[in-house]
C-alpha positions as CSV (number, residue, x, y, z in Angstrom):
1,M,123.9,72.7,82.6
2,N,120.3,74.4,82.9
3,T,120.5,77.9,85.1
4,I,118.6,77.0,88.3
5,K,115.7,79.8,88.9
6,Q,114.9,81.6,91.9
7,P,110.7,81.7,92.4
8,K,109.7,85.4,91.7
9,G,109.1,86.5,95.5
10,I,112.4,85.9,96.8
11,F,113.4,89.4,95.8
12,H,110.9,91.1,98.2
13,I,111.8,88.5,101.0
14,I,115.5,89.3,100.8
15,A,114.8,93.2,100.5
16,I,112.5,93.2,103.7
17,Q,115.1,91.1,105.7
18,M,118.1,93.4,104.5
19,W,116.4,96.6,105.8
20,E,115.0,94.5,109.2
21,F,118.6,93.9,109.5
22,F,119.2,97.4,108.9
23,S,116.8,98.6,111.0
24,Y,118.1,96.1,113.9
25,Y,121.4,96.7,114.1
26,G,121.6,100.2,113.1
27,M,119.0,100.9,116.3
28,R,121.2,98.3,118.6
29,S,124.7,99.8,117.1
30,L,123.5,103.1,119.2
31,L,121.5,101.7,122.1
32,I,124.2,101.4,124.8
33,L,125.9,104.6,123.9
34,F,122.8,106.7,124.1
35,L,121.6,104.9,127.0
36,T,125.0,106.0,129.1
37,E,125.6,109.1,127.1
38,K,122.4,110.5,126.8
39,L,120.0,109.1,129.3
40,L,122.8,108.7,131.7
41,M,122.7,105.7,133.0
42,S,125.3,103.9,134.9
43,D,126.9,101.5,133.0
44,Q,125.5,98.1,135.2
45,H,121.6,99.7,134.4
46,A,122.5,100.4,131.0
47,Y,124.0,96.8,130.3
48,A,121.3,95.0,132.1
49,L,118.7,96.9,130.2
50,Y,120.6,96.0,126.6
51,G,121.2,92.4,127.8
52,A,117.4,92.3,128.8
53,Y,116.3,93.5,125.4
54,T,118.5,91.2,123.2
55,S,117.9,88.1,125.3
56,L,114.1,88.9,124.5
57,V,114.3,89.5,121.3
58,Y,115.3,85.7,121.0
59,V,112.1,84.4,122.8
60,T,109.4,86.5,121.1
61,P,109.9,84.4,117.5
62,I,109.0,81.1,119.6
63,I,105.6,82.7,120.1
64,G,105.5,84.3,116.8
65,G,106.0,81.2,115.0
66,Y,103.3,79.4,116.8
67,L,100.8,82.1,116.4
68,A,101.7,82.3,112.4
69,D,101.0,78.5,112.0
70,K,97.8,78.4,113.9
71,Y,95.9,81.9,112.7
72,L,97.9,84.4,111.0
73,G,100.3,82.6,108.1
74,N,103.8,83.7,107.2
75,Y,102.9,86.3,104.9
76,W,100.8,88.6,107.4
77,S,102.8,87.8,110.6
78,V,105.5,89.4,108.6
79,I,103.7,92.4,107.7
80,L,102.3,92.7,111.0
81,G,105.7,92.2,113.1
82,S,107.0,94.8,110.4
83,L,104.9,97.4,111.5
84,L,105.6,96.8,115.0
85,M,109.2,97.4,114.1
86,V,108.6,100.4,112.2
87,G,106.5,101.5,115.2
88,G,108.8,100.8,117.5
89,H,112.0,102.5,115.9
90,F,109.8,105.7,115.4
91,V,108.7,106.0,118.9
92,L,112.4,105.4,120.4
93,S,112.8,109.2,117.8
94,F,110.6,111.2,121.0
95,P,112.2,111.4,124.1
96,S,110.6,111.5,127.2
97,S,111.7,112.9,130.9
98,D,111.1,109.3,132.4
99,H,112.0,107.2,129.9
100,T,108.3,105.9,129.0
101,T,109.1,106.2,125.4
102,L,112.1,103.9,125.5
103,Y,110.3,101.3,127.3
104,I,107.6,101.5,124.8
105,A,109.8,101.8,121.8
106,L,111.7,98.7,123.3
107,S,108.9,96.5,123.7
108,L,107.1,97.1,120.4
109,I,110.3,96.1,118.7
110,I,110.9,93.1,120.3
111,C,107.0,92.0,119.7
112,G,107.4,92.6,116.2
113,Y,111.0,90.6,116.0
114,G,108.7,87.9,117.3
115,F,106.6,88.0,114.5
116,F,109.0,88.7,111.6
117,K,112.3,86.6,112.3
118,T,111.4,83.0,111.8
119,N,108.2,83.6,110.0
120,S,110.5,85.5,107.1
121,S,112.6,82.4,106.5
122,C,109.6,80.3,106.8
123,L,107.8,82.4,103.9
124,L,111.0,81.9,102.0
125,G,110.6,78.1,102.5
126,E,107.2,78.7,101.3
127,L,108.1,79.7,97.5
128,Y,109.9,76.4,96.8
129,Q,107.1,74.3,95.8
130,T,108.0,72.4,92.7
131,K,111.0,70.1,92.1
132,E,112.6,72.4,89.6
133,Q,112.8,75.6,92.5
134,E,113.7,73.1,95.0
135,R,117.6,72.9,93.7
136,G,117.3,76.6,94.2
137,R,116.5,76.6,98.1
138,E,119.9,76.4,99.6
139,A,121.3,79.1,97.3
140,G,118.1,80.9,97.7
141,F,118.4,81.0,101.8
142,S,122.4,81.8,101.1
143,I,121.6,84.9,99.5
144,S,119.4,85.8,102.3
145,Y,121.5,85.2,104.6
146,I,124.3,87.5,102.3
147,G,121.6,90.0,102.3
148,G,120.7,90.4,105.7
149,N,124.8,90.8,106.6
150,I,124.6,93.5,104.1
151,G,122.0,95.1,105.7
152,S,124.0,94.9,109.3
153,M,127.0,96.3,107.7
154,I,125.9,99.5,106.2
155,S,123.3,100.5,108.9
156,P,125.7,101.1,111.9
157,I,127.9,103.6,109.4
158,L,124.7,105.3,108.4
159,C,123.0,105.7,111.5
160,G,125.8,106.1,113.5
161,F,126.7,109.2,111.3
162,A,123.4,110.5,111.4
163,A,123.3,110.4,115.4
164,M,126.4,111.7,115.4
165,K,125.5,114.5,112.8
166,W,122.2,115.5,113.5
167,G,121.0,113.8,117.1
168,W,120.4,110.7,118.4
169,H,116.8,110.3,117.6
170,I,117.4,110.8,114.4
171,G,119.5,108.0,113.7
172,F,117.0,105.9,115.5
173,S,114.5,107.5,113.0
174,L,116.8,106.2,109.8
175,A,116.4,102.8,111.4
176,G,112.8,102.7,111.7
177,I,112.8,104.9,107.9
178,G,115.1,101.3,106.7
179,M,112.6,98.8,108.1
180,L,109.4,101.4,106.4
181,I,111.2,101.2,103.2
182,G,112.1,97.3,103.2
183,L,108.1,96.7,104.1
184,C,107.1,99.0,101.4
185,I,109.2,97.0,99.1
186,F,107.7,93.8,100.2
187,M,104.3,94.7,99.5
188,T,104.6,95.8,96.0
189,G,105.3,92.0,95.7
190,R,102.3,90.6,97.1
191,K,101.5,88.6,94.1
192,N,104.1,86.7,94.3
193,F,102.6,85.3,97.4
194,S,99.4,84.3,96.2
195,H,100.3,80.2,96.7
196,V,101.4,80.7,100.2
197,S,99.5,79.8,103.5
198,K,96.5,82.3,103.9
199,P,95.3,83.4,107.3
200,N,92.9,80.5,109.3
201,L,89.9,82.7,109.2
202,P,87.8,79.9,110.7
203,A,90.2,79.5,113.7
204,L,90.6,83.4,114.0
205,Q,86.7,83.5,114.0
206,K,86.3,80.7,116.4
207,K,85.1,81.8,119.8
208,S,86.1,81.2,123.4
209,A,83.8,82.3,126.4
210,G,81.7,84.0,123.6
211,I,84.7,86.2,122.5
212,P,86.0,86.0,118.7
213,H,90.2,84.4,118.8
214,W,91.1,87.3,116.7
215,S,89.9,89.5,119.6
216,L,91.5,87.6,122.1
217,L,94.7,87.2,120.0
218,F,95.0,91.1,119.9
219,A,94.3,91.6,123.1
220,S,96.8,89.2,123.9
221,L,99.3,91.2,122.0
222,V,98.3,94.8,123.5
223,L,98.7,93.3,127.1
224,A,102.1,91.4,125.9
225,A,103.7,95.0,124.6
226,V,102.0,96.5,127.9
227,G,103.9,93.5,129.8
228,L,107.3,93.8,128.4
229,V,107.5,97.8,129.3
230,F,107.1,96.5,133.1
231,V,109.6,93.7,132.6
232,L,112.1,96.0,130.3
233,K,111.6,98.6,133.5
234,N,112.0,96.5,136.5
235,L,114.8,94.3,134.8
236,W,112.6,91.1,134.5
237,A,113.6,89.6,131.9
238,G,115.9,86.7,133.9
239,Y,112.7,85.2,135.3
240,I,111.3,85.0,131.9
241,L,114.5,83.4,130.8
242,L,114.4,80.9,134.0
243,V,110.9,79.3,132.9
244,I,111.5,79.0,129.8
245,C,114.9,77.4,130.0
246,L,113.2,75.3,132.8
247,M,110.5,74.0,130.6
248,S,113.4,73.5,127.7
249,L,115.4,71.3,130.0
250,G,111.8,69.5,131.0
251,H,111.5,68.5,127.3
252,I,114.7,67.2,127.0
253,I,114.9,65.2,129.8
254,N,111.6,63.7,128.1
255,L,113.7,63.0,125.1
256,Y,116.2,61.2,126.7
257,R,114.0,58.8,128.4
258,K,112.3,58.1,125.3
259,S,115.8,57.8,123.4
260,D,117.5,54.7,122.6
261,E,121.7,54.4,123.3
262,E,122.3,55.7,120.4
263,D,120.0,58.4,120.3
264,R,121.2,59.3,124.1
265,Q,124.9,59.7,122.4
266,K,123.7,62.2,119.7
267,L,121.6,64.1,122.5
268,N,124.9,64.5,124.7
269,S,126.7,66.1,121.7
270,I,123.8,68.4,121.4
271,M,124.0,69.1,124.6
272,Y,127.8,69.7,124.0
273,F,127.3,72.3,121.1
274,M,124.5,74.0,123.2
275,L,127.1,74.7,126.3
276,F,129.8,75.7,123.5
277,G,127.5,78.0,121.7
278,T,126.4,80.1,124.9
279,V,129.8,80.4,126.1
280,F,131.1,81.6,122.4
281,W,128.0,83.8,122.2
282,A,128.1,85.3,125.8
283,F,131.8,86.5,125.1
284,D,130.9,87.4,121.4
285,Q,128.0,89.4,122.1
286,Q,130.7,91.8,123.9
287,G,131.1,93.7,120.9
288,G,127.7,95.5,121.5
289,S,128.1,96.4,125.3
290,S,131.3,96.6,127.2
291,I,133.5,96.6,123.8
292,S,131.4,99.4,122.3
293,L,132.1,101.4,125.4
294,F,136.0,100.6,125.6
295,I,135.8,102.0,121.8
296,E,134.2,105.0,122.9
297,R,136.2,106.0,126.1
298,N,139.6,104.8,125.5
299,I,140.4,104.0,121.7
300,D,141.6,106.8,119.6
301,T,139.3,107.0,116.6
302,D,140.3,110.1,115.0
303,I,142.0,109.7,111.5
304,G,143.2,112.9,110.1
305,G,140.8,115.3,111.8
306,F,137.7,113.0,111.2
307,T,136.6,111.0,114.5
308,I,135.1,107.9,113.4
309,P,131.7,107.2,115.5
310,T,131.7,104.3,117.6
311,A,128.9,102.7,115.7
312,F,130.8,102.4,112.7
313,F,132.7,99.7,114.6
314,Q,129.0,97.7,114.7
315,S,130.0,97.0,111.1
316,I,133.4,95.2,111.1
317,N,131.5,91.8,112.0
318,P,129.3,91.5,109.0
319,I,131.8,92.5,106.9
320,A,134.0,89.6,108.2
321,V,131.0,87.2,108.0
322,I,130.3,88.5,104.0
323,V,134.5,88.0,103.4
324,G,135.2,85.5,105.8
325,G,132.1,83.4,104.4
326,A,133.7,83.5,100.7
327,A,136.6,82.1,102.1
328,V,135.2,79.3,104.3
329,A,132.8,78.2,101.4
330,W,135.9,78.0,99.1
331,L,138.2,76.3,101.6
332,W,134.9,73.5,102.5
333,K,135.1,73.1,98.7
334,M,138.7,73.0,98.3
335,L,138.9,70.1,101.0
336,D,136.0,68.3,99.7
337,S,137.6,68.0,95.9
338,K,140.3,66.5,98.1
339,S,138.1,64.1,99.8
340,I,139.3,65.8,103.1
341,S,136.5,65.8,105.7
342,V,136.6,68.4,108.6
343,R,134.8,67.0,111.6
344,T,131.8,69.3,113.3
345,L,134.1,69.4,116.8
346,T,137.3,70.8,115.1
347,K,135.5,73.1,113.4
348,L,133.9,74.0,116.5
349,N,137.4,74.2,117.8
350,I,139.1,76.7,115.0
351,G,136.0,78.9,115.7
352,L,136.8,79.1,119.8
353,L,140.6,79.7,118.4
354,L,139.2,82.4,116.2
355,L,137.7,83.8,119.4
356,T,140.9,83.4,121.6
357,A,143.1,85.3,118.9
358,G,140.0,88.2,118.6
359,F,140.3,88.4,122.6
360,S,143.9,88.1,122.7
361,L,144.4,91.7,120.7
362,I,141.6,93.4,122.3
363,T,143.0,92.3,125.7
364,L,146.4,93.9,123.9
365,S,144.0,97.2,123.0
366,S,143.2,97.6,126.9
367,K,146.6,96.6,127.8
368,L,148.4,99.6,125.7
369,A,145.3,102.1,126.7
370,M,146.4,101.8,130.4
371,A,149.6,103.8,129.7
372,S,147.8,107.1,128.5
373,G,144.2,106.3,128.7
374,Q,144.0,105.7,124.9
375,T,145.3,103.7,122.1
376,T,145.1,103.2,118.6
377,F,142.2,101.0,117.1
378,V,144.4,99.3,114.9
379,W,144.6,95.8,117.0
380,L,141.0,96.2,118.3
381,L,140.0,96.0,114.3
382,I,141.6,93.1,114.1
383,G,140.4,91.1,117.3
384,L,136.8,92.4,115.8
385,L,137.5,90.5,112.3
386,C,139.0,87.8,113.9
387,I,135.7,87.2,116.0
388,G,133.6,87.8,113.1
389,V,135.2,85.0,110.8
390,A,134.9,82.7,114.5
391,E,131.1,82.9,114.1
392,L,131.4,81.3,110.9
393,F,132.2,78.3,112.5
394,I,129.7,78.1,115.3
395,D,125.9,78.2,114.7
396,P,126.0,76.8,110.7
397,V,127.9,74.0,112.2
398,A,126.2,73.3,115.1
399,L,123.0,73.5,113.5
400,A,123.9,71.4,110.4
401,A,125.2,68.7,113.1
402,I,122.0,69.2,115.1
403,T,119.7,68.7,111.3
404,R,122.2,65.6,110.7
405,L,122.0,63.8,113.8
406,N,118.3,64.0,114.3
407,P,117.9,62.3,117.8
408,H,114.6,60.9,118.0
409,G,113.1,63.0,115.1
410,A,113.3,66.0,117.2
411,T,115.3,68.0,115.3
412,G,113.2,71.4,115.1
413,T,112.6,71.7,118.7
414,L,116.3,71.2,119.5
415,A,117.4,73.4,116.9
416,G,115.3,76.1,118.9
417,I,116.4,75.2,121.8
418,Y,120.0,75.6,120.7
419,M,119.4,79.1,119.2
420,L,117.6,79.9,123.0
421,A,120.7,79.0,124.5
422,G,122.9,80.8,121.7
423,G,120.6,83.5,121.6
424,S,118.3,84.8,124.5
425,V,120.6,83.0,127.2
426,A,123.9,83.9,126.0
427,N,123.1,87.6,125.9
428,Y,121.6,87.6,128.9
429,L,125.1,86.2,129.9
430,A,127.1,88.7,128.3
431,A,125.4,91.4,129.8
432,D,125.9,90.0,133.2
433,I,129.8,89.6,132.3
434,A,130.0,93.0,130.6
435,Q,128.6,94.4,134.1
436,F,132.2,93.7,135.4
437,T,133.5,96.5,133.1
438,S,131.1,99.5,134.6
439,T,133.1,102.4,135.8
440,G,132.0,105.6,136.7
441,T,134.0,107.3,133.5
442,G,131.6,110.6,132.1
443,E,131.7,111.8,129.2
444,N,134.4,114.8,129.9
445,A,136.7,112.1,131.9
446,G,140.4,113.3,132.3
447,T,143.4,111.0,131.7
448,L,143.6,109.5,135.2
449,D,140.1,108.8,134.8
450,L,140.6,107.1,131.2
451,I,143.6,105.4,132.8
452,V,141.0,103.4,135.8
453,S,138.8,102.8,133.2
454,A,141.0,101.1,130.5
455,T,142.1,99.4,133.5
456,Q,139.2,97.4,134.7
457,Y,138.3,96.7,130.8
458,H,141.4,95.1,130.7
459,H,140.7,92.6,133.7
460,V,137.6,91.6,132.1
461,F,139.0,91.0,128.6
462,Q,141.7,89.1,130.2
463,S,139.6,87.1,132.0
464,I,137.6,86.3,129.2
465,L,140.5,85.5,127.3
466,F,141.9,82.9,129.8
467,V,138.3,81.1,129.9
468,T,138.9,81.2,126.3
469,I,141.9,79.5,126.1
470,G,140.8,77.3,128.5
471,V,137.7,75.9,126.6
472,F,139.6,75.5,123.6
473,V,141.6,73.1,125.4
474,L,138.9,71.3,126.8
475,G,137.7,71.0,123.2
476,L,140.7,69.7,122.3
477,L,140.2,67.0,124.7
478,V,137.1,66.4,123.7
479,D,137.6,66.6,120.0
480,F,140.6,64.0,120.6
481,K,138.6,61.4,122.8
482,H,135.5,61.5,120.0
483,R,138.1,61.4,116.8
484,K,136.9,58.0,116.1
485,Q,133.1,59.1,115.6
486,A,132.7,60.2,112.3
487,T,129.1,61.8,113.0
488,I,131.1,64.5,115.3
């Protein structure tokens, strides 16, 4: 049996994707703590800004993908996106009295993420041009996924340690250095991308109202970055999301009008996946906001005199994805060898069951913390591992089902709308949910303050638990009702 060879450029793409994950998740692991402890923002304001940032990060790739297709090509879009993110991380390392550098930095990272995220995956896809290479496409994307999770696994540890040892801005600088390393490695392999799509020079040089399109593109980028500063500063992200969601809803309604009865049933299934994914990720994303502050305030992270930085706990999720991913892949292969097929709805319900188990343990931790203000991290650690494994049963399963159902030939659009719902909308909702945990607990809080804080977290985590139980029961009923439909 011949060994499947991967195209030469795959190493450089995986390297830059790994370092991009390193920079993004390294910075994100520090962000909510930085906002509340260094900048002394209220919990409400910090959660709102965190939600605005993480939701907009999932919106800009839609625009970045369009610009890559029309003007820049994937290769140069990846470089431009990387440079913007490097700039954003380094700007974040410089403090300002009115937080101006904070908003500029987040704006640059959001713009950079737009050019980088989807286009780096599209660039990887461009490498597979022969029938022999095509055989390795799925393996290549799997390697890329693992590489990204390795980056997101080590970054909270390194950036968290740097921030604890030498200060917040060193932690943010380390995230920027990681992105810069990835960009340098990527550019050393330029010859391996000589066959990919080039920038559309005629389109860039074309004029509208006497102005070359490249000039309009540059001006639009500057205006977008400046505009995002005001959006973040005034917390206007919700209005942007509302407009985009209404446009997406209009597109879905149009698809329903054009579809026959069979395609409408497929669309109904996809709408369920979108609603399910939004609920799941709104709760899952508490890990970077409310759960992070709960760990900082109410979890005893001391081991033998060494205090584990709160950011370290952000590495639990990718560890669970990597280890759990191998186990789940083995499980599907074993079941397939026995001709046992697990339905899509059943897989989604397994994910929700794991999410419910995770929040039951996190709720238990908050309950234990109510006694004295702090508790051990053991139950919370296991809970976070459950939630990490749960992710393996959500997006990969839902996106695979969407591509298989393919109603009215609109797979790409519907997959994009699904990511909008599970990414932008869910992150925005996650911030709103996290605001219910807001307390006035400061860095030098006493025992009574910590008990009050733990009580507030417990009420919210318990409410999330009750909702996940309800949604899980609903999922079981839907699964039972559609048990004869092999497609879902």
